[in-house]
Backbone as ProteinMPNN parsed JSONL, in Angstrom:
{"seq_chain_A": "XXXXXXXXXXXXXXXXXXXXXXXXXXXXXXXXXXXXXXXXXXXXXXXXXXXXXXXXXXXXXXXXXXXXXXXXXXXXXXXXXXXXXXXXXXXXXXXXXXXXXXXXXXXXXXXXXXXXXXXXXXXXXXXXXXXXXXXXXXXXXXXXXXXXXXXXXXXXXXXXXXXXXXXXXXXXXXXXXXXXXXXXXXXXXXXXXXXXXXXXXXXXXXXXXXXXXX", "coords_chain_A": {"N_chain_A": [[5.554, 9.992, 17.881], [5.327, 12.345, 15.316], [4.71, 13.051, 11.974], [5.609, 15.58, 9.643], [4.473, 15.717, 7.079], [3.622, 13.689, 4.189], [5.911, 13.669, 2.62], [7.975, 14.197, 4.438], [7.676, 11.89, 6.025], [8.324, 9.952, 4.121], [11.028, 10.498, 3.59], [12.217, 9.959, 6.054], [11.604, 7.284, 6.285], [13.004, 6.289, 4.102], [15.626, 6.696, 4.931], [15.899, 4.766, 6.932], [15.535, 2.437, 5.406], [17.726, 2.536, 3.705], [19.749, 1.71, 5.357], [19.495, -1.021, 5.346], [20.648, -1.959, 3.057], [19.528, -3.059, 0.629], [19.238, -5.364, -2.057], [18.95, -4.819, -5.531], [16.513, -3.135, -5.472], [13.011, -2.466, -5.889], [10.448, -0.132, -5.759], [7.162, -0.069, -4.621], [4.166, 1.538, -4.572], [1.169, 2.083, -2.652], [-1.503, 3.554, -4.005], [-3.73, 6.293, -3.142], [-2.323, 7.76, -1.216], [0.086, 6.542, -0.487], [1.903, 7.137, -2.46], [3.422, 9.69, -2.463], [5.07, 9.146, -0.252], [6.412, 6.811, -1.054], [7.732, 7.785, -3.293], [9.823, 9.354, -2.255], [11.294, 7.35, -1.046], [11.996, 5.772, -3.28], [13.572, 7.617, -4.666], [15.717, 8.024, -2.889], [16.813, 5.464, -2.821], [17.482, 5.144, -5.411], [15.798, 3.674, -7.078], [13.405, 1.954, -9.211], [10.003, 3.128, -9.445], [6.831, 1.904, -8.87], [3.326, 0.926, -8.912], [0.954, -0.622, -6.698], [-2.124, -1.504, -7.347], [-4.82, -1.289, -5.412], [-7.845, -1.729, -3.571], [-9.808, -0.879, -0.804], [-12.462, -2.728, 0.691], [-15.327, -1.839, 2.161], [-17.562, -2.257, 5.02], [-21.18, -2.558, 4.782], [-22.73, 0.619, 4.618], [-20.747, 1.732, 6.153], [-18.142, 2.613, 4.984], [-15.505, 3.164, 5.687], [-14.83, 1.29, 7.525], [-13.086, -1.524, 7.344], [-13.903, -4.378, 5.551], [-12.482, -5.953, 3.925], [-10.221, -6.249, 1.139], [-9.145, -5.689, -2.274], [-6.748, -6.504, -4.723], [-5.119, -5.552, -7.743], [-4.473, -7.595, -10.655], [-3.683, -10.417, -12.845], [-5.267, -12.468, -11.924], [-7.307, -11.139, -9.73], [-6.457, -10.33, -6.356], [-8.278, -11.148, -3.684], [-9.11, -10.3, -0.412], [-10.872, -11.11, 2.384], [-12.23, -10.485, 5.56], [-13.397, -12.97, 7.261], [-14.427, -13.325, 9.792], [-15.456, -10.804, 10.507], [-17.32, -10.54, 8.444], [-19.159, -12.634, 8.971], [-19.942, -12.0, 11.573], [-21.273, -9.566, 11.239], [-23.209, -10.326, 9.528], [-22.983, -10.103, 6.728], [-23.782, -10.447, 3.368], [-22.856, -12.799, 0.773], [-23.487, -11.869, -1.712], [-23.348, -9.092, -1.396], [-20.582, -8.828, -1.022], [-19.634, -9.643, -3.534], [-20.706, -7.649, -5.195], [-19.447, -5.377, -4.141], [-16.829, -6.053, -4.688], [-16.857, -5.977, -7.506], [-17.339, -3.23, -7.937], [-15.016, -2.16, -6.795], [-13.075, -3.186, -8.503], [-13.71, -1.85, -10.832], [-12.972, 0.766, -10.152], [-10.246, 0.349, -9.748], [-9.508, -0.287, -12.357], [-10.031, 2.166, -13.591], [-8.134, 3.782, -12.313], [-5.798, 2.519, -13.173], [-5.721, 3.179, -15.91], [-5.676, 5.996, -15.742], [-3.401, 6.597, -14.127], [-1.261, 5.033, -15.107], [-1.503, 4.608, -17.9], [0.04, 3.949, -20.9], [2.343, 3.152, -19.721], [5.018, 0.994, -19.056], [4.901, -1.903, -16.977], [6.577, -2.152, -13.801], [9.429, -4.185, -13.371], [9.4, -6.984, -11.308], [9.992, -9.653, -10.578], [12.484, -11.618, -9.083], [13.688, -9.482, -7.816], [14.148, -7.164, -5.027], [11.245, -6.355, -3.611], [9.687, -3.538, -2.395], [7.062, -2.638, -0.537], [5.1, 0.154, -0.086], [3.222, 2.338, 1.98], [1.344, 5.154, 3.335], [0.772, 4.585, 5.897], [-0.618, 2.08, 8.107], [-3.709, 0.738, 9.076], [-6.034, -1.289, 9.714], [-4.918, -3.213, 8.099], [-5.952, -4.56, 5.928], [-5.891, -3.681, 3.173], [-3.144, -3.64, 2.765], [-2.467, -6.347, 3.154], [-3.739, -7.577, 0.946], [-2.313, -6.32, -1.101], [0.337, -7.211, -0.604], [0.076, -9.977, -1.025], [-0.64, -10.02, -3.706], [1.676, -8.993, -4.899], [3.554, -10.895, -4.083], [2.88, -13.016, -5.691], [4.156, -12.35, -8.006], [6.701, -13.169, -7.757], [9.014, -11.931, -6.311], [12.457, -11.677, -5.182], [12.73, -10.995, -2.588], [10.487, -9.753, -0.188], [9.437, -6.775, 1.108], [7.825, -4.89, 3.57], [7.101, -1.535, 4.101], [6.423, 1.156, 6.105], [5.489, 4.341, 7.557], [3.986, 4.376, 9.961], [2.112, 2.217, 12.099], [-0.171, 0.149, 13.957], [0.981, -2.087, 16.556], [-0.322, -4.644, 16.759], [-1.467, -5.022, 14.245], [0.821, -5.124, 12.641], [1.943, -7.49, 13.611], [0.063, -9.339, 12.679], [0.512, -9.178, 9.974], [3.056, -10.079, 9.64], [3.694, -12.673, 8.751], [3.364, -12.492, 6.052], [5.502, -11.285, 4.83], [9.069, -10.89, 4.087], [10.668, -9.069, 5.336], [10.087, -6.295, 7.531], [9.56, -2.853, 7.916], [8.877, -0.328, 10.094], [8.433, 2.866, 11.275], [7.178, 3.882, 13.532], [5.27, 2.51, 16.118], [2.556, 2.86, 17.521], [0.734, 2.191, 20.502], [-1.748, 3.213, 21.168], [-3.974, 3.821, 18.833], [-5.876, 5.404, 16.464], [-6.343, 6.384, 13.847], [-4.528, 6.652, 10.751], [-4.038, 9.296, 9.99], [-3.781, 10.793, 12.358], [-1.162, 10.896, 13.028], [0.155, 12.657, 11.471], [1.002, 16.014, 10.757], [0.148, 17.374, 8.492], [-2.15, 15.945, 6.573], [-3.295, 16.029, 4.103], [-5.411, 14.993, 1.457], [-4.067, 13.0, -1.116], [-4.141, 13.681, -4.555], [-5.226, 12.623, -7.903], [-3.706, 13.97, -9.859], [-1.311, 14.548, -8.547], [-0.281, 12.01, -8.116], [0.195, 11.195, -10.783], [2.1, 13.125, -11.526], [4.26, 12.554, -9.772], [4.931, 9.947, -10.518], [5.847, 10.435, -13.101], [8.077, 12.034, -12.522], [9.589, 10.172, -11.137], [10.349, 8.455, -13.146], [12.519, 9.727, -14.168], [14.566, 9.341, -12.465]], "CA_chain_A": [[6.184, 10.541, 16.675], [4.422, 12.994, 14.387], [5.36, 13.419, 10.723], [5.123, 16.853, 9.115], [3.626, 15.38, 5.929], [4.054, 12.425, 3.58], [7.294, 13.823, 2.146], [8.795, 14.008, 5.633], [7.601, 10.47, 6.379], [9.055, 9.195, 3.113], [12.47, 10.708, 3.761], [12.627, 9.242, 7.262], [11.509, 5.862, 5.966], [14.106, 6.003, 3.182], [16.869, 6.629, 5.717], [15.931, 3.452, 7.588], [15.685, 1.402, 4.378], [19.1, 2.586, 3.195], [20.594, 0.962, 6.286], [19.358, -2.451, 5.071], [21.444, -2.265, 1.862], [18.716, -4.002, -0.13], [19.754, -5.634, -3.393], [18.029, -4.627, -6.662], [15.19, -2.756, -4.956], [11.959, -1.806, -6.651], [9.52, 0.439, -4.779], [5.776, -0.178, -5.088], [3.313, 2.359, -3.703], [-0.284, 1.937, -2.636], [-2.078, 4.884, -4.25], [-2.944, 7.431, -3.564], [-1.516, 8.326, -0.155], [1.406, 5.95, -0.396], [2.792, 7.534, -3.557], [4.44, 10.668, -2.044], [6.009, 8.482, 0.649], [7.216, 5.89, -1.854], [8.59, 8.554, -4.197], [11.037, 9.717, -1.513], [12.054, 6.109, -0.867], [12.568, 5.41, -4.578], [14.629, 8.577, -4.993], [16.877, 7.761, -2.031], [17.39, 4.17, -3.159], [17.709, 5.126, -6.865], [15.059, 2.483, -7.491], [12.175, 2.209, -9.97], [8.774, 3.305, -8.675], [5.617, 1.389, -9.489], [2.121, 0.957, -8.086], [0.1, -1.783, -6.467], [-3.48, -0.964, -7.369], [-5.594, -2.042, -4.439], [-8.974, -0.972, -3.03], [-10.456, -1.405, 0.391], [-13.89, -3.034, 0.634], [-15.877, -1.512, 3.472], [-18.823, -2.903, 5.391], [-22.327, -1.753, 4.345], [-23.031, 1.889, 5.282], [-19.568, 2.202, 6.888], [-17.096, 2.275, 4.033], [-14.176, 3.282, 6.29], [-14.604, 0.095, 8.329], [-12.659, -2.476, 6.316], [-14.295, -5.787, 5.509], [-11.407, -6.613, 3.194], [-9.63, -5.445, 0.069], [-8.828, -6.435, -3.491], [-5.593, -5.959, -5.434], [-5.097, -5.791, -9.183], [-3.64, -8.698, -11.141], [-4.359, -11.283, -13.82], [-6.326, -12.979, -11.056], [-7.313, -10.192, -8.618], [-6.251, -10.906, -5.023], [-9.348, -10.713, -2.791], [-8.94, -10.647, 0.994], [-12.071, -10.784, 3.155], [-12.186, -10.896, 6.956], [-14.592, -13.794, 7.425], [-14.979, -13.105, 11.137], [-16.285, -9.596, 10.421], [-18.445, -10.804, 7.534], [-20.154, -13.464, 9.642], [-20.459, -11.3, 12.757], [-22.201, -8.521, 10.799], [-24.212, -10.915, 8.644], [-22.828, -9.53, 5.387], [-24.053, -11.491, 2.388], [-21.898, -13.048, -0.305], [-23.889, -11.007, -2.813], [-22.761, -7.77, -1.134], [-19.14, -8.928, -1.272], [-19.398, -9.702, -4.978], [-21.004, -6.323, -5.739], [-18.376, -4.477, -3.705], [-15.641, -6.461, -5.453], [-17.009, -5.461, -8.873], [-17.151, -1.777, -7.881], [-13.603, -1.902, -6.522], [-12.316, -3.491, -9.719], [-13.955, -0.757, -11.785], [-12.135, 1.89, -9.738], [-8.868, -0.05, -10.032], [-9.321, -0.158, -13.801], [-9.945, 3.597, -13.877], [-6.837, 4.274, -11.855], [-4.749, 1.977, -14.037], [-5.676, 3.991, -17.132], [-5.313, 7.379, -15.419], [-2.057, 6.704, -13.575], [-0.22, 4.311, -15.832], [-1.632, 4.741, -19.343], [0.823, 2.943, -21.619], [3.604, 2.954, -19.003], [5.347, -0.422, -18.86], [4.943, -2.262, -15.551], [7.903, -2.31, -13.188], [9.846, -5.586, -13.247], [9.447, -7.375, -9.9], [10.557, -10.997, -10.406], [13.894, -11.711, -8.768], [14.19, -8.259, -7.186], [13.613, -6.87, -3.695], [10.049, -5.519, -3.756], [9.397, -2.785, -1.174], [5.682, -2.152, -0.614], [5.066, 1.355, 0.748], [2.006, 3.128, 2.139], [1.565, 6.233, 4.3], [0.488, 4.021, 7.204], [-1.525, 0.928, 8.083], [-4.659, 0.685, 10.194], [-6.456, -2.683, 9.907], [-4.022, -4.082, 7.341], [-6.646, -5.281, 4.856], [-5.366, -3.325, 1.851], [-1.746, -4.068, 2.69], [-2.426, -7.801, 2.993], [-4.067, -7.873, -0.447], [-1.187, -5.855, -1.915], [1.472, -8.11, -0.391], [-0.186, -11.264, -1.673], [-0.603, -9.803, -5.155], [3.082, -8.835, -5.304], [4.222, -12.18, -3.858], [2.61, -13.837, -6.879], [5.072, -11.953, -9.082], [7.968, -13.837, -7.446], [10.188, -11.145, -5.925], [13.43, -12.425, -4.4], [12.519, -10.599, -1.195], [9.315, -8.878, -0.076], [9.603, -5.9, 2.267], [6.747, -3.939, 3.856], [7.697, -0.347, 4.709], [5.433, 2.198, 6.393], [5.874, 5.224, 8.657], [3.278, 4.138, 11.217], [1.105, 1.15, 12.127], [-0.299, -0.41, 15.303], [1.747, -3.32, 16.7], [-1.094, -5.861, 16.499], [-1.598, -5.168, 12.786], [2.126, -5.565, 12.141], [2.09, -8.913, 13.956], [-0.785, -10.14, 11.793], [1.062, -9.143, 8.617], [4.449, -10.544, 9.648], [3.855, -13.91, 7.976], [3.232, -12.2, 4.62], [6.688, -10.575, 4.324], [10.393, -11.329, 4.509], [11.144, -8.019, 6.235], [9.12, -5.23, 7.784], [10.129, -1.629, 8.482], [7.859, 0.632, 10.539], [9.129, 3.85, 12.097], [6.469, 4.154, 14.789], [4.245, 1.507, 16.395], [1.827, 3.344, 18.701], [-0.262, 1.293, 21.1], [-3.042, 3.896, 21.044], [-4.045, 4.122, 17.402], [-7.244, 5.599, 15.975], [-6.305, 6.521, 12.387], [-3.201, 7.027, 10.256], [-3.928, 10.74, 9.916], [-3.456, 11.427, 13.638], [0.291, 10.936, 13.177], [0.652, 13.623, 10.491], [0.536, 17.397, 10.89], [-0.567, 17.643, 7.247], [-2.58, 14.684, 5.97], [-4.15, 16.396, 2.969], [-5.597, 13.873, 0.529], [-3.296, 12.996, -2.358], [-5.066, 13.582, -5.69], [-4.742, 11.908, -9.092], [-2.675, 14.751, -10.548], [-0.041, 14.403, -7.841], [0.208, 10.658, -8.416], [0.725, 11.208, -12.144], [3.321, 13.939, -11.533], [5.345, 11.864, -9.082], [5.346, 8.811, -11.349], [6.637, 10.996, -14.202], [9.361, 12.442, -11.96], [10.329, 8.957, -10.776], [10.926, 7.896, -14.365], [13.76, 10.454, -14.475], [15.567, 9.038, -11.441]], "C_chain_A": [[5.115, 11.111, 15.749], [5.219, 13.401, 13.141], [4.77, 14.734, 10.213], [4.122, 16.619, 7.993], [4.163, 14.091, 5.316], [5.485, 12.495, 3.048], [8.264, 13.588, 3.308], [8.832, 12.533, 6.031], [8.417, 9.624, 5.407], [10.565, 9.313, 3.273], [12.999, 9.962, 4.989], [12.589, 7.725, 7.028], [12.666, 5.442, 5.055], [15.422, 5.844, 3.937], [17.007, 5.272, 6.391], [16.174, 2.337, 6.572], [17.089, 1.378, 3.8], [20.043, 1.773, 4.08], [20.549, -0.537, 6.005], [20.178, -2.909, 3.87], [20.758, -3.339, 1.003], [19.23, -4.139, -1.564], [18.646, -5.513, -4.443], [16.626, -4.241, -6.193], [14.273, -2.188, -6.036], [10.911, -1.373, -5.637], [8.114, 0.453, -5.372], [4.863, 0.52, -4.092], [1.864, 1.928, -3.772], [-0.882, 3.325, -2.84], [-3.398, 5.043, -3.491], [-1.952, 7.894, -2.496], [-0.111, 7.767, -0.037], [2.398, 6.46, -1.422], [3.812, 8.601, -3.134], [5.483, 10.078, -1.1], [6.97, 7.616, -0.156], [8.156, 6.625, -2.802], [9.896, 8.915, -3.504], [11.92, 8.496, -1.281], [12.745, 5.73, -2.176], [13.72, 6.336, -4.942], [15.888, 8.285, -4.177], [17.588, 6.463, -2.408], [17.779, 4.066, -4.636], [17.048, 3.898, -7.482], [13.855, 2.863, -8.347], [10.976, 2.331, -9.027], [7.589, 2.789, -9.469], [4.453, 1.458, -8.511], [1.595, -0.454, -7.843], [-1.309, -1.23, -6.353], [-4.382, -1.844, -6.513], [-6.696, -1.146, -3.886], [-9.535, -1.681, -1.813], [-11.924, -1.688, 0.088], [-14.444, -2.818, 2.039], [-17.153, -2.273, 3.764], [-19.977, -2.006, 4.941], [-22.569, -0.546, 5.249], [-21.884, 2.427, 6.136], [-18.323, 1.876, 6.062], [-15.688, 2.343, 4.63], [-13.828, 2.08, 7.165], [-14.323, -1.055, 7.376], [-13.212, -3.876, 6.554], [-13.186, -6.593, 4.843], [-10.852, -5.676, 2.144], [-9.375, -6.335, -1.132], [-7.698, -5.724, -4.218], [-5.625, -6.403, -6.881], [-4.187, -6.969, -9.527], [-4.396, -9.496, -12.17], [-5.51, -12.023, -13.151], [-6.345, -12.076, -9.832], [-7.263, -10.887, -7.26], [-7.289, -10.332, -4.062], [-9.083, -11.219, -1.379], [-10.183, -10.185, 1.742], [-11.903, -11.315, 4.582], [-13.485, -11.649, 7.254], [-15.231, -13.623, 8.798], [-15.902, -11.893, 11.143], [-17.515, -9.868, 9.574], [-19.542, -11.587, 8.247], [-20.776, -12.739, 10.841], [-21.491, -10.248, 12.372], [-23.271, -9.049, 9.845], [-24.18, -10.361, 7.231], [-22.93, -10.643, 4.345], [-22.936, -11.631, 1.363], [-22.211, -12.163, -1.499], [-23.317, -9.601, -2.642], [-21.272, -7.774, -1.446], [-18.85, -8.908, -2.766], [-19.673, -8.35, -5.649], [-19.902, -5.326, -5.387], [-17.081, -4.78, -4.453], [-15.695, -5.881, -6.859], [-16.792, -3.95, -8.916], [-15.683, -1.422, -7.669], [-12.758, -2.149, -7.769], [-12.522, -2.431, -10.797], [-13.08, 0.452, -11.441], [-10.653, 1.583, -9.977], [-8.573, 0.109, -11.521], [-9.198, 1.313, -14.211], [-8.583, 4.139, -13.503], [-5.696, 3.758, -12.734], [-4.602, 2.824, -15.29], [-5.198, 5.41, -16.846], [-3.848, 7.49, -15.004], [-0.973, 6.153, -14.496], [-0.291, 4.459, -17.349], [-0.916, 3.603, -20.05], [2.168, 2.657, -20.946], [3.836, 1.468, -18.745], [5.386, -0.737, -17.364], [6.375, -2.434, -15.07], [8.206, -3.794, -13.046], [10.053, -5.937, -11.778], [10.168, -8.701, -9.69], [12.061, -10.941, -10.15], [14.498, -10.5, -8.071], [13.65, -8.148, -5.76], [12.454, -5.891, -3.855], [9.727, -4.878, -2.408], [8.008, -2.165, -1.315], [5.517, -1.021, 0.399], [3.66, 1.962, 0.781], [2.289, 4.219, 3.165], [1.265, 5.798, 5.726], [-0.473, 2.851, 7.052], [-2.439, 1.019, 9.294], [-5.046, -0.784, 10.433], [-5.553, -3.667, 9.179], [-4.668, -4.797, 6.171], [-6.06, -4.966, 3.479], [-3.922, -3.768, 1.706], [-1.646, -5.572, 2.483], [-2.715, -8.195, 1.539], [-2.91, -7.488, -1.369], [0.004, -6.798, -1.804], [1.268, -9.436, -1.119], [-0.14, -11.141, -3.194], [0.838, -9.688, -5.657], [3.843, -10.137, -5.124], [4.03, -13.103, -5.059], [3.584, -13.546, -8.025], [6.517, -12.364, -8.806], [9.158, -12.899, -7.222], [11.166, -12.031, -5.149], [13.214, -12.172, -2.906], [11.36, -9.614, -1.154], [9.404, -8.109, 1.233], [8.399, -4.971, 2.39], [7.355, -2.754, 4.59], [6.655, 0.746, 4.865], [5.937, 3.093, 7.52], [5.244, 4.832, 9.992], [2.249, 3.025, 11.057], [1.005, 0.629, 13.553], [0.414, -1.764, 15.402], [0.962, -4.587, 16.382], [-1.287, -6.1, 15.006], [-0.288, -5.66, 12.186], [2.347, -7.045, 12.441], [1.273, -9.787, 13.014], [-0.225, -10.214, 10.374], [2.448, -9.763, 8.516], [4.667, -11.78, 8.771], [3.819, -13.68, 6.471], [4.53, -11.675, 4.001], [7.982, -11.238, 4.779], [10.997, -10.345, 5.508], [10.064, -6.964, 6.38], [9.84, -4.049, 8.425], [8.975, -0.688, 8.825], [8.527, 1.571, 11.52], [8.483, 4.051, 13.456], [5.328, 3.165, 14.95], [3.459, 1.91, 17.646], [0.796, 2.328, 19.205], [-1.659, 1.898, 20.962], [-3.153, 4.455, 19.631], [-5.51, 4.239, 16.993], [-7.285, 5.634, 14.454], [-4.912, 6.973, 11.979], [-3.002, 8.54, 10.328], [-3.554, 11.429, 11.217], [-1.948, 11.564, 13.848], [0.96, 11.836, 12.131], [0.125, 15.009, 10.827], [-0.303, 17.781, 9.681], [-0.874, 16.306, 6.59], [-3.573, 14.954, 4.843], [-4.219, 15.244, 1.978], [-4.739, 14.059, -0.72], [-4.261, 12.825, -3.524], [-4.413, 12.882, -6.885], [-3.602, 12.652, -9.778], [-1.319, 14.601, -9.871], [0.56, 13.022, -8.08], [0.868, 10.622, -9.79], [2.049, 11.971, -12.202], [4.491, 13.198, -10.903], [5.828, 10.645, -9.866], [6.22, 9.299, -12.512], [8.021, 11.414, -13.703], [10.222, 11.222, -11.622], [10.973, 8.316, -11.991], [12.255, 8.542, -14.726], [14.885, 10.122, -13.495], [16.661, 8.146, -12.046]], "O_chain_A": [[4.126, 10.447, 15.438], [6.277, 14.021, 13.25], [3.569, 14.969, 10.339], [3.059, 17.239, 7.954], [5.067, 13.471, 5.875], [6.19, 11.486, 3.03], [9.251, 12.865, 3.168], [9.895, 11.994, 6.337], [9.115, 8.696, 5.815], [11.291, 8.333, 3.109], [14.095, 9.403, 4.96], [13.444, 6.988, 7.519], [13.237, 4.364, 5.224], [16.229, 4.97, 3.622], [18.093, 4.694, 6.421], [16.927, 1.401, 6.841], [17.592, 0.313, 3.442], [21.025, 1.213, 3.594], [21.472, -1.259, 6.386], [20.384, -4.107, 3.68], [21.34, -4.38, 0.699], [19.607, -3.154, -2.199], [17.546, -6.036, -4.263], [15.659, -4.944, -6.485], [14.719, -1.518, -6.968], [10.529, -2.148, -4.76], [7.905, 0.928, -6.489], [4.794, 0.144, -2.921], [1.385, 1.468, -4.808], [-0.785, 4.179, -1.959], [-4.095, 4.063, -3.229], [-0.864, 8.367, -2.824], [0.787, 8.446, 0.46], [3.602, 6.245, -1.282], [4.995, 8.428, -3.428], [6.651, 10.467, -1.142], [8.185, 7.676, 0.033], [9.253, 6.144, -3.086], [10.966, 8.795, -4.101], [13.146, 8.595, -1.314], [13.932, 5.405, -2.186], [14.736, 5.885, -5.471], [16.996, 8.299, -4.713], [18.813, 6.371, -2.325], [18.328, 3.055, -5.073], [17.645, 3.183, -8.288], [13.336, 3.973, -8.225], [10.942, 1.72, -7.959], [7.372, 3.194, -10.611], [4.589, 1.991, -7.409], [1.768, -1.353, -8.667], [-1.646, -0.565, -5.374], [-4.664, -2.993, -6.854], [-6.503, 0.062, -3.746], [-9.712, -2.899, -1.794], [-12.553, -0.965, -0.685], [-14.079, -3.522, 2.981], [-17.756, -2.864, 2.868], [-19.775, -0.808, 4.739], [-22.609, -0.665, 6.473], [-22.03, 3.469, 6.775], [-17.553, 0.978, 6.403], [-14.778, 1.669, 4.149], [-12.663, 1.876, 7.508], [-15.225, -1.512, 6.674], [-13.015, -4.473, 7.613], [-12.979, -7.765, 5.157], [-10.993, -4.457, 2.244], [-9.386, -7.562, -1.033], [-7.685, -4.497, -4.319], [-6.098, -7.494, -7.202], [-3.258, -7.293, -8.788], [-5.595, -9.299, -12.364], [-6.585, -12.184, -13.73], [-5.484, -12.22, -8.963], [-7.933, -11.896, -7.038], [-7.197, -9.17, -3.667], [-8.859, -12.411, -1.168], [-10.51, -8.998, 1.734], [-11.484, -12.455, 4.783], [-14.534, -11.042, 7.468], [-16.446, -13.764, 8.942], [-16.994, -11.938, 11.71], [-18.624, -9.476, 9.936], [-20.72, -11.245, 8.142], [-21.976, -12.848, 11.092], [-22.473, -10.052, 13.087], [-24.141, -8.296, 9.406], [-25.224, -10.169, 6.607], [-22.239, -11.657, 4.439], [-22.172, -10.696, 1.122], [-21.303, -11.749, -2.22], [-22.859, -8.988, -3.605], [-20.758, -6.84, -2.061], [-17.924, -8.232, -3.213], [-18.953, -7.954, -6.566], [-19.476, -4.533, -6.226], [-16.331, -3.87, -4.806], [-14.699, -5.353, -7.353], [-16.136, -3.443, -9.825], [-15.167, -0.493, -8.291], [-11.827, -1.395, -8.05], [-11.615, -2.148, -11.581], [-12.515, 1.087, -12.331], [-9.894, 2.469, -10.367], [-7.503, 0.587, -11.896], [-8.379, 1.667, -15.059], [-7.954, 4.864, -14.274], [-4.739, 4.484, -13.003], [-3.486, 3.154, -15.691], [-4.41, 5.968, -17.609], [-3.134, 8.375, -15.474], [0.097, 6.744, -14.639], [0.741, 4.439, -18.019], [-1.225, 2.432, -19.829], [3.03, 1.999, -21.529], [2.942, 0.77, -18.268], [5.856, 0.08, -16.572], [7.264, -2.812, -15.833], [7.34, -4.573, -12.647], [10.803, -5.256, -11.079], [10.891, -8.85, -8.705], [12.811, -10.306, -10.892], [15.691, -10.491, -7.768], [12.803, -8.938, -5.342], [12.665, -4.727, -4.197], [9.522, -5.57, -1.41], [7.809, -1.263, -2.129], [5.76, -1.206, 1.591], [2.997, 2.083, -0.249], [3.346, 4.219, 3.797], [1.482, 6.563, 6.666], [-1.068, 2.66, 5.991], [-1.998, 1.338, 10.398], [-4.439, -1.448, 11.274], [-5.432, -4.822, 9.587], [-4.001, -5.568, 5.482], [-5.766, -5.877, 2.706], [-3.517, -4.224, 0.637], [-0.81, -6.026, 1.701], [-2.025, -9.041, 0.97], [-2.567, -8.224, -2.294], [0.614, -7.143, -2.816], [2.189, -9.951, -1.753], [0.337, -12.042, -3.885], [1.178, -10.222, -6.713], [4.705, -10.455, -5.943], [4.922, -13.88, -5.398], [3.805, -14.386, -8.897], [7.436, -11.965, -9.52], [10.196, -13.052, -7.866], [10.761, -13.016, -4.532], [13.487, -13.036, -2.073], [11.269, -8.731, -2.006], [9.442, -8.693, 2.317], [8.002, -4.336, 1.413], [8.049, -2.935, 5.59], [6.074, 1.208, 3.883], [6.73, 2.65, 8.352], [5.886, 4.941, 11.037], [1.599, 2.906, 10.018], [1.991, 0.661, 14.289], [0.444, -2.512, 14.424], [1.515, -5.517, 15.795], [-1.274, -7.243, 14.551], [-0.295, -6.526, 11.312], [2.885, -7.772, 11.605], [1.73, -10.851, 12.595], [-0.455, -11.188, 9.658], [2.959, -9.952, 7.413], [5.706, -11.911, 8.125], [4.197, -14.56, 5.697], [4.649, -11.623, 2.777], [7.998, -12.033, 5.719], [11.74, -10.734, 6.409], [9.24, -6.761, 5.488], [10.628, -4.219, 9.355], [8.196, -0.302, 7.953], [9.126, 1.123, 12.498], [9.169, 4.36, 14.43], [4.513, 2.993, 14.043], [3.682, 1.35, 18.719], [0.086, 1.697, 18.421], [-2.628, 1.194, 20.677], [-2.502, 5.441, 19.287], [-6.287, 3.298, 17.152], [-8.142, 5.004, 13.835], [-4.199, 7.6, 12.762], [-1.922, 9.011, 10.685], [-3.051, 12.552, 11.187], [-1.511, 12.274, 14.753], [2.173, 11.779, 11.933], [-1.053, 15.171, 11.144], [-1.339, 18.431, 9.818], [0.027, 15.618, 6.109], [-4.546, 14.224, 4.652], [-3.212, 14.597, 1.693], [-4.696, 15.142, -1.303], [-5.109, 11.933, -3.5], [-3.217, 12.589, -6.878], [-2.639, 12.032, -10.229], [-0.291, 14.535, -10.546], [1.775, 12.886, -8.229], [1.965, 10.086, -9.946], [3.001, 11.527, -12.843], [5.596, 13.211, -11.445], [7.023, 10.349, -9.868], [7.209, 8.656, -12.865], [9.023, 11.179, -14.378], [11.44, 11.245, -11.802], [12.031, 7.698, -11.879], [13.033, 7.98, -15.497], [16.02, 10.566, -13.672], [17.606, 7.771, -11.352]]}, "name": "protein", "num_of_chains": 1, "seq": "XXXXXXXXXXXXXXXXXXXXXXXXXXXXXXXXXXXXXXXXXXXXXXXXXXXXXXXXXXXXXXXXXXXXXXXXXXXXXXXXXXXXXXXXXXXXXXXXXXXXXXXXXXXXXXXXXXXXXXXXXXXXXXXXXXXXXXXXXXXXXXXXXXXXXXXXXXXXXXXXXXXXXXXXXXXXXXXXXXXXXXXXXXXXXXXXXXXXXXXXXXXXXXXXXXXXXX"}
């Protein structure tokens, strides 16, 4: 399965989610790439759209190789793959420095994207966490745990594409999981999109503003 772009993926994902008849849904996107997907879901479900601000922490000199991730919150949710850390001999000092850098970027994004916008109410509702795809699952795991702390009645992970082994590892974190395509041969999320142009800050801001009108 190949998606034309994130809008196409979002519409197809929304169709599947509508079949679940979820009660009091709230849609939470992982920026930036998850926002165009989540916007289509929020529009179809007539649900509020919010963000889960999360940043991947990469290994030294290979930032795309995930060591873990950290999600925003009163107490930031840090997820580190200890097997990778020990195998590569990554120091605790490196982890703490990377964590601090990630939190600075999260803070920047919070001000740029949300400004004075009130946070979306999650407690007691069905929280649907959306991204444009999952590879290792590090950022999604951090996001799920951060949202779980806010006591949703039901926690749903929804993505267009992810490898089956990653979905299995994340299954214990959620009440429900929706994934449109689970390819065995998986190199990167972008290989399953015809257009995987990077989502920029301006598009995130625009879509959040449009979602407020839903």
